C-alpha positions in Angstrom: -49.8 31.8 -114.9 -48.4 28.4 -114.2 -51.2 25.9 -113.3 -51.1 25.2 -109.6 -52.1 21.9 -107.9 -53.1 23.7 -104.7 -56.6 24.6 -103.5 -58.7 24.3 -100.4 -57.0 23.5 -97.1 -53.3 22.8 -96.7 -52.0 21.9 -93.2 -49.1 23.9 -91.8 -47.7 20.8 -90.1 -46.4 20.8 -86.5 -43.1 18.9 -85.8 -43.6 16.5 -82.9 -40.6 16.0 -80.5 -39.7 13.4 -78.0 -39.0 14.0 -74.3 -35.3 13.9 -75.2 -35.8 16.7 -77.8 -35.4 14.6 -80.9 -37.9 14.8 -83.9 -40.6 12.2 -83.2 -40.7 10.8 -86.8 -43.2 8.0 -86.0 -45.7 10.6 -84.7 -45.0 12.9 -87.6 -45.7 10.1 -90.0 -49.0 9.3 -88.2 -49.9 13.0 -88.3 -49.4 13.1 -92.0 -51.5 10.0 -92.5 -54.2 11.6 -90.3 -54.3 14.6 -92.6 -54.7 12.7 -95.8 -57.3 10.4 -94.3 -59.4 13.3 -93.2 -59.6 15.2 -96.5 -56.9 17.9 -96.5 -55.9 19.0 -100.0 -52.1 19.4 -99.4 -49.4 19.5 -96.7 -47.1 22.3 -95.8 -44.1 21.0 -93.7 -41.1 23.0 -92.6 -42.9 26.2 -91.7 -43.2 28.4 -88.7 -45.8 26.0 -87.2 -43.2 23.2 -87.7 -40.7 25.1 -85.5 -38.4 25.1 -88.6 -36.0 27.7 -87.0 -34.9 25.1 -84.5 -34.5 22.2 -86.9 -31.1 21.1 -88.2 -30.5 20.8 -91.9 -30.4 17.0 -91.6 -33.8 17.1 -89.8 -35.3 19.3 -92.4 -34.1 17.0 -95.1 -35.5 13.9 -93.5 -38.9 15.6 -92.8 -39.1 16.8 -96.4 -38.3 13.3 -97.7 -40.9 11.8 -95.4 -43.6 14.3 -96.5 -43.0 13.7 -100.2 -43.1 9.9 -99.6 -46.3 10.0 -97.6 -48.0 12.3 -100.2 -47.5 10.0 -103.2 -50.9 9.2 -104.7 -52.6 11.5 -102.2 -51.9 15.1 -102.9 -49.2 17.8 -103.4 -46.7 19.1 -100.9 -45.8 22.8 -100.5 -42.4 22.8 -98.9 -41.4 25.5 -96.5 -38.2 27.2 -97.8 -37.6 30.7 -96.6 -35.2 33.0 -94.8 -33.4 36.3 -94.8 -30.2 35.1 -96.5 -31.0 34.7 -100.2 -28.0 32.5 -100.9 -29.0 30.1 -98.1 -32.6 29.9 -99.3 -31.4 29.1 -102.8 -29.1 26.3 -101.5 -31.9 24.9 -99.4 -34.3 25.1 -102.4 -31.9 23.2 -104.6 -31.6 20.5 -102.0 -35.3 20.2 -101.6 -35.6 20.0 -105.4 -33.1 17.1 -105.4 -35.5 15.3 -103.0 -38.4 15.8 -105.4 -40.0 19.1 -104.3 -41.5 21.2 -107.0 -43.3 24.0 -105.1 -42.1 26.0 -102.1 -43.7 28.4 -99.6 -41.1 31.2 -99.0 -41.5 33.8 -96.4 -40.5 37.4 -97.1 -37.1 38.2 -95.5 -37.4 39.0 -91.9 -35.3 41.1 -89.5 -33.2 42.8 -92.1 -36.4 44.4 -93.5 -35.5 44.9 -97.2 -37.2 47.5 -99.4 -39.9 46.4 -101.8 -37.3 46.3 -104.5 -35.1 44.1 -102.3 -38.0 41.7 -101.7 -38.6 41.5 -105.5 -35.0 40.7 -106.2 -34.9 38.1 -103.4 -37.7 36.1 -104.9 -36.5 36.7 -108.5 -33.1 35.2 -107.5 -34.7 32.1 -105.9 -37.0 31.5 -108.8 -34.3 31.9 -111.4 -31.6 29.9 -109.7 -33.8 27.0 -108.4 -36.5 26.7 -111.0 -39.0 26.0 -108.1 -42.5 27.3 -108.2 -42.9 29.8 -105.4 -45.7 30.8 -103.2 -44.8 34.0 -101.3 -45.6 34.1 -97.6 -46.4 37.6 -96.3 -46.7 38.0 -92.5 -45.7 41.4 -91.4 -46.1 40.6 -87.7 -43.2 38.2 -87.9 -41.0 39.7 -90.6 -41.2 43.4 -89.7 -42.1 44.5 -93.2 -45.1 44.3 -95.4 -45.2 43.0 -99.0 -47.2 45.7 -100.8 -50.0 44.7 -103.3 -48.0 46.4 -106.1 -45.0 44.2 -105.3 -47.1 41.1 -105.3 -48.7 42.1 -108.6 -45.2 42.7 -110.2 -43.9 39.3 -109.0 -47.0 37.6 -110.3 -46.9 39.3 -113.7 -43.2 38.4 -114.1 -44.0 34.8 -113.3 -41.8 34.8 -110.2 -44.6 33.6 -107.9 -47.8 31.7 -108.5 -49.5 32.6 -105.3 -49.3 34.2 -101.9 -50.1 33.1 -98.3 -51.4 36.4 -97.0 -51.3 37.0 -93.3 -51.3 40.8 -93.1 -54.7 40.7 -91.4 -56.0 43.4 -93.8 -58.9 42.3 -96.0 -58.5 45.6 -97.9 -54.9 44.6 -98.8 -56.0 41.1 -99.7 -58.7 42.4 -102.0 -56.2 44.7 -103.7 -54.0 41.7 -104.3 -56.8 39.7 -105.8 -57.8 42.5 -108.1 -54.3 43.5 -109.2 -52.9 40.1 -110.0 -53.3 38.0 -113.2 -56.0 35.4 -113.7 -55.0 32.2 -112.1 -52.9 33.8 -109.3 -53.8 32.2 -106.0 -54.3 34.0 -102.7 -54.4 31.8 -99.6 -55.3 32.8 -96.1 -52.4 32.6 -93.7 -54.6 33.3 -90.7 -57.4 30.8 -90.1 -60.0 33.3 -88.6 -60.0 35.5 -91.7 -60.4 32.6 -94.2 -64.1 33.2 -94.8 -63.8 36.9 -95.8 -60.7 36.1 -97.8 -62.6 33.4 -99.8 -65.5 35.9 -100.3 -63.2 38.3 -102.2 -61.7 35.6 -104.4 -59.3 33.6 -102.3 -58.2 30.0 -103.2 -58.1 28.5 -99.7 -56.2 28.5 -96.4 -52.8 27.2 -95.2 -54.2 26.3 -91.8 -52.9 25.6 -88.3 -56.2 24.3 -87.1 -56.3 21.4 -89.5 -53.5 19.8 -87.6 -56.1 18.8 -85.0 -59.5 18.9 -86.8 -58.7 18.2 -90.5 -62.1 16.8 -91.4 -63.9 19.9 -90.1 -61.5 22.2 -91.9 -61.8 20.2 -95.1 -65.7 20.4 -95.0 -65.5 24.1 -94.3 -63.3 24.9 -97.2 -65.3 22.7 -99.6 -68.4 24.7 -98.6 -66.6 28.0 -99.2 -65.1 26.9 -102.5 -68.6 26.1 -103.6 -69.7 29.7 -102.9 -72.0 28.7 -100.0 -71.0 31.4 -97.6 -74.2 31.1 -95.5 -73.3 27.5 -94.9 -69.7 28.5 -94.2 -70.9 31.0 -91.6 -72.8 28.2 -89.9 -69.8 25.9 -89.7 -67.7 28.8 -88.4 -69.8 28.8 -85.2 -68.1 25.6 -84.1 -64.7 26.5 -85.5 -64.3 30.0 -84.1 -63.8 29.1 -80.4 -61.0 26.7 -81.5 -59.5 29.4 -83.6 -59.5 31.7 -80.6 -58.0 29.1 -78.3 -55.3 28.4 -80.8 -54.4 32.1 -80.9 -54.2 32.4 -77.1 -50.4 32.2 -77.2 -47.9 32.5 -80.1 -48.2 29.8 -82.7 -47.3 26.8 -82.5 -47.6 26.7 -78.7 -51.3 26.2 -78.5 -51.7 23.8 -81.5 -49.1 21.5 -80.1 -51.0 21.6 -76.8 -54.2 20.7 -78.7 -52.4 17.9 -80.5 -51.2 16.5 -77.2 -54.7 16.4 -75.9 -55.8 14.3 -78.9 -52.8 12.0 -78.7 -51.3 13.2 -81.9 -48.0 14.5 -80.5 -46.2 14.8 -77.2 -46.2 18.1 -75.4 -42.6 19.0 -76.2 -41.0 22.0 -77.8 -37.6 23.4 -78.5 -36.5 26.5 -76.7 -37.3 29.3 -76.9 -40.8 27.9 -77.1 -42.3 26.4 -74.0 -45.6 24.5 -73.2 -48.9 26.4 -72.9 -50.1 28.0 -69.7 -52.7 25.8 -67.8 -55.4 28.3 -68.7 -54.7 27.9 -72.4 -54.8 24.1 -72.1 -58.3 24.4 -70.4 -59.5 26.6 -73.3 -58.2 24.1 -75.8 -60.0 21.2 -74.0 -63.3 23.1 -74.1 -62.9 24.1 -77.7 -62.0 20.6 -78.8 -64.9 19.1 -77.0 -67.2 20.5 -79.7 -65.6 18.1 -82.2 -65.7 14.9 -80.2 
């Protein structure tokens, strides 16, 4: 397996917007600095949490360039680059590569629901035609199709992917992936609340939503888990769990942007079809964040 620079906690970055609907680049830059200053191991821009489906190509390019610039001397960037049109993903990947990206997080094709062979050929084409290192993102709840452990193992053995962000919600599936893939293959949690059991069966870390707002706490937690101190990790989870639950009260990234607004990290603005959180969600977020003040 290709050596990977990723471990621990990576932040699935939100994209702050202004009241006029533009990308708030100054706030995004401050958010990136906030992550590095508080111990995260890597950044993951241009993902679902970043509302990438609503970003123009020009905005995506500028965000990618900013992330790479702010990461110099601090840590790696895993760039979001996925879709259900293989040709478009390849074109986007080549552009990101021209900006300096080396590793991408690429979601399994959604809506058109390809077969396992179609999923395999999709990622094989991206790898061969871009030369980028790929971490596959498997999230059946959003894509409509699962990436089976046997497919993950095949992609790993053929050197097409170096890791997976696993958000199936099934610890059994995660364990099968860990057991069936080559040494050095990395399995990351794509769902913050299942990070501890994932790490216990051999995971490498988490690509987290929560670390947007409490990066220091998430960094400490992952360092504890990576050290194999699961008793200590359970203790830290007592404080994190209410925040995990509050951040899951509505579809991501609605609650995390609400939490970020409460902390002054971003304004409470979205692009349709997403809308601000319900008042009850904001109250839950206030209560959960109070434990970290």
